[in-house]
LUMBAMAR-40605 format. One record per residue (C-alpha): y negated, z negated, x negated; residue in three letters. Coordinates in steps of 0.02 Angstrom, whole numbers, padded with zeros to 5 digits, always signed. Layout:
REM residues N
YZXala/...
This chain:
REM residues 695
+01809-00581-00584met/+01878-00402-00568arg/+01753-00262-00591tyr/+01782-00090-00518thr/+01808+00044-00652pro/+01639+00120-00616arg/+01518-00017-00563tyr/+01470-00194-00612phe/+01443-00323-00477asn/+01256-00333-00456arg/+01244-00523-00464asp/+01361-00542-00612ile/+01253-00413-00701ser/+01097-00513-00658trp/+01175-00665-00744leu/+01188-00556-00900ser/+01000-00527-00889phe/+00964-00712-00868asn/+01073-00750-01019his/+00963-00630-01116arg/+00814-00739-01065val/+00909-00888-01132leu/+00932-00800-01297glu/+00743-00795-01317glu/+00742-00985-01302ala/+00869-00988-01444lys/+00773-00866-01555ser/+00690-00947-01704lys/+00575-00795-01713asn/+00481-00871-01566asn/+00360-01018-01585pro/+00421-01185-01519leu/+00323-01182-01356phe/+00373-01001-01323glu/+00555-01055-01337arg/+00520-01196-01217leu/+00439-01072-01097lys/+00596-00965-01097phe/+00700-01116-01049leu/+00580-01140-00903ala/+00595-00955-00856ile/+00785-00964-00863tyr/+00785-01118-00750ser/+00660-01044-00626ser/+00756-00880-00618asn/+00919-00971-00586leu/+00848-01075-00444asp/+00782-00922-00354glu/+00948-00833-00382phe/+01042-00971-00294tyr/+00913-00986-00152lys/+00921-00798-00118val/+01075-00712-00184arg/+01207-00849-00182val/+01146-00906-00010ala/+01176-00729+00054glu/+01356-00734-00005tyr/+01382-00893+00092lys/+01338-00813+00258tyr/+01511-00730+00251asp/+01610-00874+00176val/+01775-00913+00260asp/+01830-01081+00193tyr/+02007-01046+00251asp/+02014-00922+00106glu/+01977-01050-00028leu/+02160-01064-00076asp/+02204-00881-00057asp/+02224-00814-00235pro/+02225-00632-00177asn/+02066-00638-00077ser/+01910-00545-00131asp/+01804-00655-00019ser/+01624-00702-00058pro/+01692-00874-00108val/+01777-00794-00257lys/+01614-00710-00310val/+01523-00876-00296val/+01660-00960-00399arg/+01639-00830-00535glu/+01452-00849-00530ile/+01469-01038-00547asn/+01592-01018-00692arg/+01471-00908-00788ile/+01323-01019-00748val/+01417-01173-00807arg/+01449-01090-00975glu/+01268-01038-00988gln/+01207-01213-00943leu/+01313-01286-01084glu/+01222-01168-01203glu/+01057-01213-01119phe/+01091-01398-01151ser/+01135-01367-01333arg/+00975-01266-01363ile/+00869-01400-01284phe/+00945-01555-01362his/+00998-01491-01532glu/+00860-01367-01568glu/+00705-01388-01460ile/+00697-01578-01462leu/+00735-01581-01648thr/+00593-01460-01683glu/+00476-01559-01572met/+00513-01719-01668arg/+00481-01630-01832lys/+00309-01583-01767glu/+00275-01762-01713gly/+00305-01737-01526ile/+00420-01872-01460ile/+00496-01844-01288leu/+00594-02001-01245tyr/+00770-01974-01177gln/+00841-02112-01069gly/+00802-02274-01164asn/+00648-02379-01140met/+00525-02343-01283pro/+00539-02487-01407pro/+00352-02507-01436asp/+00279-02654-01334pro/+00117-02559-01303glu/+00215-02415-01229his/+00315-02533-01120gln/+00156-02614-01054gln/+00082-02441-01021phe/+00238-02390-00923ile/+00229-02544-00810arg/+00045-02523-00776glu/+00056-02336-00748tyr/+00201-02361-00627phe/+00102-02481-00518tyr/-00061-02386-00532arg/-00006-02205-00515glu/+00173-02192-00455val/+00231-02327-00335ile/+00115-02272-00192pro/+00214-02111-00180tyr/+00391-02183-00182leu/+00494-02211-00027gln/+00665-02284-00072pro/+00803-02251+00056ile/+00970-02344+00067leu/+01112-02227+00109leu/+01248-02261+00237thr/+01419-02179+00232lys/+01446-02069+00384gly/+01260-02040+00411thr/+01182-01879+00348arg/+01029-01890+00236ser/+00906-01745+00221phe/+00849-01687+00049leu/+00693-01581+00030arg/+00716-01409-00047asp/+00695-01403-00237asn/+00635-01581-00254arg/+00697-01706-00382leu/+00782-01866-00323tyr/+00854-02016-00412leu/+01023-02063-00339ala/+01051-02247-00372ile/+01205-02360-00368arg/+01162-02543-00342leu/+01237-02709-00286tyr/+01169-02852-00184arg/+01118-02994-00295lys/+01242-03138-00315lys/+01222-03284-00195arg/+01283-03462-00219gly/+01465-03470-00272ala/+01488-03283-00259asp/+01540-03225-00431asn/+01510-03045-00388gly/+01687-02986-00417ser/+01705-02916-00241asn/+01531-02847-00219arg/+01528-02681-00128arg/+01423-02545-00208pro/+01273-02480-00112arg/+01185-02315-00138tyr/+01004-02261-00125ala/+00889-02113-00151leu/+00712-02106-00216val/+00616-01942-00204lys/+00507-01916-00356leu/+00324-01868-00329pro/+00296-01681-00343tyr/+00110-01639-00343thr/+00026-01808-00356asp/+00097-01866-00523val/+00130-01766-00681lys/+00312-01735-00731arg/+00277-01779-00913phe/+00184-01943-00942ile/+00087-01953-01105arg/+00100-02123-01185leu/-00024-02192-01311pro/-00016-02100-01479asp/+00070-02197-01617lys/+00088-02171-01804asp/+00016-01996-01796gly/+00143-01942-01663cys/+00122-01890-01482tyr/+00238-01982-01361his/+00294-01918-01190phe/+00406-01985-01054leu/+00492-01900-00907phe/+00427-01960-00739leu/+00605-01997-00682glu/+00632-02112-00832asp/+00471-02202-00796leu/+00536-02232-00618val/+00707-02284-00684arg/+00631-02416-00794phe/+00548-02492-00640asn/+00685-02473-00509leu/+00705-02661-00495gln/+00530-02668-00421glu/+00587-02552-00280leu/+00748-02647-00242phe/+00708-02831-00272pro/+00864-02894-00181gly/+00985-02788-00284tyr/+01055-02770-00457asp/+01033-02592-00520ile/+01195-02520-00587asp/+01151-02339-00630ser/+01043-02192-00577ser/+01059-02004-00590tyr/+00946-01856-00556cys/+00998-01737-00415val/+00920-01585-00332lys/+00962-01477-00180leu/+00914-01294-00161leu/+00908-01224+00015arg/+00934-01048+00081asp/+00767-00955+00068ala/+00802-00834+00211asp/+00679-00847+00355leu/+00817-00815+00483gly/+00732-00669+00573ile/+00877-00563+00636lys/+00777-00448+00752asp/+00620-00370+00678glu/+00603-00239+00815phe/+00562-00344+00967ser/+00418-00463+00992gly/+00279-00501+00868asn/+00351-00491+00693leu/+00202-00575+00611val/+00213-00724+00729glu/+00400-00737+00698lys/+00368-00744+00512ile/+00227-00870+00531arg/+00334-00983+00640lys/+00488-00967+00531asn/+00409-01006+00363leu/+00459-01187+00387gly/+00642-01136+00391arg/+00646-01132+00201arg/+00618-01319+00201lys/+00767-01350+00314val/+00881-01203+00268gly/+01066-01223+00237glu/+01113-01295+00065pro/+01132-01161-00068ala/+01161-01270-00222leu/+01173-01455-00259phe/+01137-01487-00444thr/+01169-01658-00521tyr/+01174-01750-00685asp/+01345-01708-00754arg/+01373-01889-00808ser/+01378-01952-00628ile/+01546-02036-00585pro/+01661-01937-00472glu/+01663-02068-00333asp/+01473-02073-00331phe/+01465-01883-00322leu/+01593-01882-00179ala/+01486-02006-00084phe/+01329-01900-00106leu/+01425-01743-00056gln/+01472-01828+00106asp/+01303-01901+00153val/+01206-01743+00106ile/+01332-01624+00182gly/+01372-01501+00044val/+01536-01409+00006tyr/+01627-01409-00158lys/+01568-01231-00187glu/+01387-01293-00175asp/+01406-01410-00326leu/+01349-01373-00502leu/+01341-01498-00642ala/+01179-01496-00739gly/+01072-01589-00862glu/+01014-01769-00855arg/+00843-01690-00826tyr/+00833-01554-00694leu/+00694-01435-00638asn/+00664-01367-00813phe/+00535-01248-00742gln/+00417-01394-00754asp/+00414-01363-00941phe/+00292-01222-00905phe/+00164-01363-00897ser/+00225-01468-01043phe/+00065-01505-01142pro/+00051-01436-01318asn/-00056-01561-01416pro/-00070-01437-01559phe/-00127-01286-01457ala/-00150-01147-01503pro/-00025-01184-01642arg/+00161-01186-01597leu/+00136-01064-01453gln/+00126-00876-01433leu/-00055-00825-01414asn/-00071-00655-01336his/-00215-00545-01391pro/-00355-00512-01267gln/-00334-00356-01159pro/-00414-00199-01228ile/-00570-00129-01144his/-00554+00059-01179pro/-00709+00122-01269tyr/-00715+00284-01169glu/-00716+00195-01002leu/-00851+00078-01066glu/-00959+00223-01125gln/-00943+00320-00963ile/-00978+00167-00858gly/-00933+00234-00687ser/-00748+00236-00646met/-00777+00378-00524phe/-00861+00481-00661ala/-00719+00445-00781ala/-00587+00499-00654ile/-00683+00657-00609arg/-00673+00704-00792glu/-00483+00685-00800lys/-00339+00575-00741asp/-00340+00401-00816arg/-00205+00273-00852ile/-00209+00089-00896leu/-00064-00002-00976his/-00062-00184-00922tyr/-00071-00313-00997pro/-00121-00225-01157tyr/-00274-00151-01069gln/-00387-00242-00949ser/-00354-00252-00762phe/-00543-00268-00739asp/-00559-00079-00720tyr/-00462-00082-00557leu/-00583-00214-00491ile/-00726-00109-00554lys/-00652+00043-00464phe/-00642-00053-00299leu/-00814-00128-00318asn/-00886+00045-00352glu/-00801+00105-00193ala/-00878-00041-00098ala/-01053+00009-00156gln/-01047+00199-00157asp/-01143+00266-00004pro/-01029+00419+00007lys/-00871+00314+00025val/-00828+00297+00208tyr/-00647+00233+00199ala/-00538+00130+00083ile/-00350+00112+00113lys/-00242-00008+00013val/-00065-00077+00015thr/-00040-00261-00023gln/+00128-00333-00077tyr/+00095-00480-00194arg/-00087-00526-00223val/-00161-00671-00322ala/-00210-00820-00213ser/-00394-00811-00263asn/-00396-00623-00270ser/-00537-00519-00342ala/-00453-00369-00260val/-00468-00449-00088val/-00648-00499-00123asn/-00689-00318-00164ser/-00612-00258-00001leu/-00706-00389+00099ile/-00866-00336+00014ser/-00830-00154+00059ala/-00801-00199+00242ala/-00965-00296+00247arg/-01051-00142+00176asn/-00993-00040+00325gly/-00843+00046+00248lys/-00687+00077+00352gln/-00565-00032+00257val/-00381-00030+00304ser/-00255-00141+00214val/-00068-00130+00243phe/-00008-00309+00215val/+00178-00333+00180glu/+00207-00503+00256val/+00394-00495+00213lys/+00362-00507+00024ala/+00481-00650-00013arg/+00396-00814-00062phe/+00224-00732-00040asp/+00227-00725+00151glu/+00110-00872+00175glu/-00014-00814+00044asn/-00016-00638+00118asn/-00043-00704+00295leu/-00187-00812+00235thr/-00273-00670+00143leu/-00244-00553+00288ala/-00334-00675+00403arg/-00482-00687+00281leu/-00495-00498+00271met/-00479-00476+00458ser/-00619-00600+00489glu/-00729-00495+00373ala/-00695-00337+00470gly/-00549-00264+00372val/-00421-00176+00480arg/-00252-00257+00444ile/-00090-00162+00468ile/+00060-00275+00460tyr/+00241-00248+00408ser/+00347-00110+00483leu/+00503-00174+00572pro/+00659-00145+00467gly/+00558-00089+00317leu/+00460-00162+00173lys/+00314-00066+00101val/+00329-00092-00087his/+00219+00055-00141ala/+00062+00007-00240lys/-00078+00120-00179leu/-00265+00128-00155ala/-00355+00276-00078leu/-00546+00297-00079val/-00612+00433+00037leu/-00788+00503+00020arg/-00901+00623+00117arg/-01084+00668+00137ser/-01128+00713+00315gly/-00982+00818+00376asn/-00939+00880+00203glu/-00785+00806+00115arg/-00827+00746-00061lys/-00716+00710-00209arg/-00601+00567-00165ser/-00502+00451-00277phe/-00332+00368-00286ala/-00248+00230-00383tyr/-00056+00223-00394leu/+00036+00090-00493ser/+00204+00025-00546thr/+00140-00154-00517gly/+00050-00260-00390asn/-00137-00280-00354phe/-00128-00447-00440asn/-00247-00493-00582glu/-00140-00646-00628lys/+00025-00553-00654thr/-00069-00411-00738ala/-00084-00529-00887arg/+00103-00561-00888gln/+00188-00403-00826tyr/+00196-00239-00922ala/+00144-00106-00796asp/+00052+00060-00780his/-00097+00094-00666gly/-00143+00276-00635phe/-00307+00345-00571phe/-00330+00524-00508thr/-00439+00630-00396cys/-00316+00776-00380lys/-00329+00840-00201glu/-00142+00866-00175asp/-00108+00682-00213ile/-00255+00629-00104ile/-00182+00728+00041arg/-00010+00655+00016asp/-00082+00479+00017leu/-00181+00515+00176glu/-00018+00570+00258asn/+00071+00414+00199leu/-00065+00298+00263phe/-00061+00393+00428ser/+00123+00349+00437tyr/+00082+00164+00404phe/-00043+00170+00547glu/+00075+00263+00663asn/+00260+00256+00616pro/+00297+00398+00740lys/+00198+00516+00628phe/+00310+00622+00517arg/+00221+00648+00351pro/+00252+00790+00228glu/+00224+00775+00041phe/+00191+00902-00095thr/+00174+00789-00249lys/+00235+00617-00202leu/+00417+00568-00184trp/+00428+00440-00046val/+00587+00345-00007thr/+00658+00378+00168arg/+00574+00549+00162phe/+00595+00661+00010asn/+00635+00543-00136phe/+00824+00573-00142lys/+00813+00762-00128asn/+00677+00779-00259glu/+00771+00664-00379leu/+00937+00750-00351arg/+00858+00921-00376arg/+00790+00872-00548arg/+00950+00789-00606ile/+01048+00944-00550asp/+00927+01051-00651arg/+00963+00948-00809glu/+01150+00967-00775ile/+01131+01155-00760glu/+01032+01162-00921leu/+01168+01067-01012ala/+01303+01182-00942arg/+01204+01330-01006gln/+01207+01254-01181gly/+01026+01202-01171lys/+00958+01025-01196lys/+00978+00922-01040gly/+00888+00755-01050tyr/+00845+00611-00933ile/+00757+00447-00970leu/+00757+00311-00838val/+00661+00148-00862lys/+00683+00027-00717leu/+00694-00156-00674asn/+00863-00132-00590gly/+00991-00002-00540ile/+01124-00032-00407gln/+01130+00118-00290asn/+01302+00199-00312lys/+01254+00376-00259pro/+01116+00380-00391leu/+01230+00300-00522ile/+01357+00435-00482asn/+01225+00570-00511leu/+01194+00498-00685leu/+01382+00490-00718tyr/+01394+00672-00664lys/+01251+00718-00781ala/+01331+00623-00924ser/+01497+00712-00901glu/+01404+00878-00901ala/+01329+00837-01072gly/+01156+00778-01020val/+01089+00646-01142lys/+01026+00497-01045ile/+00922+00353-01111asp/+00910+00203-00996met/+00799+00047-01015ile/+00854-00074-00878ile/+00778-00247-00884arg/+00881-00337-00754gly/+01021-00293-00633ile/+01127-00148-00694cys/+01282-00092-00598cys/+01307+00062-00708leu/+01449+00039-00832val/+01415+00111-01007pro/+01536+00166-01143asn/+01662+00244-01026gln/+01725+00422-01019lys/+01612+00458-00871phe/+01460+00377-00955ser/+01485+00426-01138arg/+01315+00511-01149asn/+01219+00362-01077ile/+01127+00247-01195asn/+01091+00083-01104leu/+00973-00051-01165arg/+00869-00198-01106arg/+00705-00268-01171ile/+00659-00451-01144val/+00504-00512-01234asp/+00345-00611-01204ser/+00288-00496-01063tyr/+00396-00453-00914leu/+00441-00268-00927glu/+00397-00203-00753his/+00340-00023-00776gly/+00456+00107-00702arg/+00461+00280-00781ile/+00571+00433-00758ile/+00572+00580-00880val/+00662+00746-00861phe/+00678+00851-01018gly/+00665+01017-00924asn/+00716+01119-01076asp/+00565+01069-01179gly/+00436+01062-01039ala/+00460+00878-00991pro/+00412+00809-00823glu/+00355+00628-00813val/+00350+00517-00659tyr/+00291+00341-00631leu/+00363+00244-00484thr/+00359+00081-00388ser/+00545+00101-00349ala/+00692+00025-00436asp/+00858+00109-00395trp/+00923-00038-00294met/+00995-00013-00120asn/+00851-00107-00041arg/+00719+00002-00128asn/+00805+00165-00084ile/+00858+00125+00094asn/+00746-00012+00163arg/+00577+00008+00078arg/+00435+00131+00065ile/+00414+00170-00119glu/+00313+00305-00205thr/+00356+00406-00360thr/+00212+00511-00428phe/+00194+00640-00566pro/+00095+00622-00725val/+00031+00795-00773glu/-00109+00760-00896asp/-00040+00802-01069glu/-00136+00663-01158asp/-00068+00532-01038ile/+00108+00602-01053lys/+00098+00591-01243lys/+00037+00410-01229glu/+00184+00366-01117leu/+00304+00455-01235phe/+00235+00354-01380asp/+00264+00191-01283ile/+00438+00243-01233leu/+00478+00294-01412asp/+00437+00119-01469leu/+00547+00046-01335gln/+00693+00158-01382leu/+00670+00110-01565arg/+00645-00077-01533asp/+00764-00171-01647asn/+00693-00346-01621val/+00682-00381-01433ser/+00795-00241-01368ala/+00980-00263-01339arg/+01116-00135-01302leu/+01216-00175-01144ile/+01402-00147-01170asn/+01549-00123-01054glu/+01574-00313-01046asn/+01392-00346-00991leu/+01355-00422-01160glu/+01182-00406-01239asn/+01219-00332-01411ile/+01083-00351-01545pro/+01032-00189-01628ile/+01078-00183-01812val/+00920-00147-01909ala/+00982-00157-02088asp/+00852-00079-02200gly/+00749-00020-02052met/+00570-00065-02015glu/+00564-00199-01880pro/+00503-00124-01715ile/+00450-00247-01578arg/+00395-00129-01440ala/+00274-00243-01347gln/+00177-00297-01500trp/+00184-00124-01576asp/+00121-00048-01413thr/-00033-00157-01421tyr/-00056-00111-01605lys/-00039+00075-01563met/-00168+00064-01423leu/-00290-00030-01535ile/-00270+00101-01671glu/-00302+00238-01543lys/-00461+00149-01489glu/-00518+00135-01670thr/-00491+00321-01700arg/-00580+00368-01539phe/-00730+00261-01580gln/-00740+00329-01759asn/-00735+00508-01694asn/-00873+00474-01569asn/-00998+00379-01676leu/
C-alpha cells in the first residue's frame, strides 16, 4: 500500500486503531475478563468496518483490474486491508489460544475446544440439552451446486461435508461428497453452554460444538465427514440514493430490511476448511475472492461480551460508581446551580443523572414554555425520552430533532420518535443531504410576556444514559444569553432549512465553523512568527479533512507547538519536516475516549472549545455540528487538568509514528500515569476538598 507523502489512508489508519484495541487484549495489566472484552471489541469493530467501509470500496470495484499491478483501484485498497487484517487475526488467535485460554484454565474455567468432553455426565448433559433446547431452532439445508443459497447477515452457520450411508455391496469408495448448512440459533439459545461443575472447575462449551456433536441426529441418512464455522457480513448501506425527493423517513423505514439482504461484504470461515470445500461454498453463496477472509475455528468473538464470569467481581475490571458532585447535591435545583455559574459534567466519572434531573426540572417548571432537543443515538429505554414525554404532557412545547440516518440506530430512533409524537412532542426529522450530529438541549422560559432566564445543555456525546457509563464525554450547562440566542437560531434552521442563521458564540459546520477555526489557527501562526508562544491542542476521535490537516501542517512549519490526542482515524502524518512540531498520541483504555476539545494558546490567554465534531470529511461537509466556548475559568482549569493527565499518560497512551505504529511511551523512573483512572482520582480529591471547605 503506497501512502501519499502527506496523508495516511483513512481506513488503513483505522486498522492501526483497532490493532491498539487488540494490544489491550494482550496486556497483562488488565484482568482476564477485561482482556476477553477487548477481544470482543476488536471483533465487533472489525465486523462493522467491513459492513460499512469495505463495502463502500466495493461499489467502485472493477474486477477487470484485479490483475493490473499498476492500478490504484479500490480492489488494491481492499487487498491491503485484508493483508493487514490477516496479520492481526493471527495475533488475535495467538492471544486467545496461548494466553486467554491458558489463564482461564489456571482459574478453573474450562472452555472446551473441538473434542467431546470426556466426562460421561457432560456427554449425557450435551445430548439432553441438544434435544431439549437446541434442535427446535435448527433447519439443516442440503446444498446443490449451481443453486445459490442465501446466508443471513452476521449469523453463524456450520458448513458440513457428508456422504450418503453405504448400501449393500457399496464399499463407499466412489461416494460423492454432499454439502449442507445449519444456521446456529442467535437469540433463543446461549452461545456458551455451561456444563455441570466438576472437580472445583467451571466447564463451558461453544454452542456450535454442541451442535457438531449431534449432527448425526440432523442427517440420519448420512455419514458426517467434517464441519466448519462460516459467517457472511452484508453491506450495511440502506441504498437511498435520493434524499431530496419523496418522504425520506418512509424511504428509511422501508429500506431498513436492505441490511438483511445487502451485497456480501465479507465471508469469514474457519481457516482449516479444505480448499475444494471453500470453493464450493464460494460458488453456492456467490462471493468473490476479494470477499474471503480466513478466521478462527470460532467466529463472532463479540459474543464474548456475554461470557459468564463465575468469579465476578474478581477477574474483571470493576469501574467505580459515578460521582455525584457535592455542590450540585447541596443546591438541589439544576436551574439554580446554572444561574450561579456555568457547569460541566465529565462522563462517566460523574453521574449522567444530572442531565435527567435538568430535563425533569424543565418538564415541571411552570415558567418553561418550550424545550428543544436534538437526538442522534438514544438508549432504547430512554429516561431522556421519558422526560420529554412528561414535559409534553405537562403542556410544554417540546420539539425534538430526530436524526433517523444515525447508522444502525435508525429503527430505534424511528420507534422513539413515534412514542414521542403520540405523546404530543413535535418531531422534526432528518434534513435531506445532511446529518445533525450536534448534541443540544434548549429550555426556554417566560412569565406572561416577559422572557425569563433560559438554559442550555451542549455536549460532546449523545443523550444516552447507557453509553454515558462507557464513553468519556463532557456535558456543559449554561444560561448565557448569547449562547441561548445562537441555539434558538440553530433550532429555527432545523424547523425551516430556508432560514439563514447567524451565530455569535457557536461555530456551526456549513455556516461559520471553518472560518472561525482558520482565524484562530492563523492567529497562533502569527504569534509564532512574532517569536511568541503559538500553541494548539486538538483532541478528537478522528481527523481526515485535508484542508484542516494542511492548516495544522502550516502551523507546525511556522513553529506552533501542537499536541494532538486522536483516538481513531488519523490521516495526518507525524515526524515529517512539515509536521515536526506536532506531537501525536492515542489513548485506548477501559472507557471509550469520546470527548472532543480544542485549545488555542493565544499568547497566554488560552481559549477552550468543546465540540461534537471530529475533523472528518463527513463531519465538516455533510453534518451539522456545534463547537462552543468554555469561558468559566474554573471549568477551563478542570479541563486543563484532565488534558494534562492525558498528555502525561504513560500507561494507556501510545505515540503514533510515521508508519502508523502505536509506540509505547517509555516511562523509566517516572510515576505511572493512567489518565482515565487518575482523572477519577483527581475529581474525587476535588470533591473531598470542596466538602471539607464547606462543612
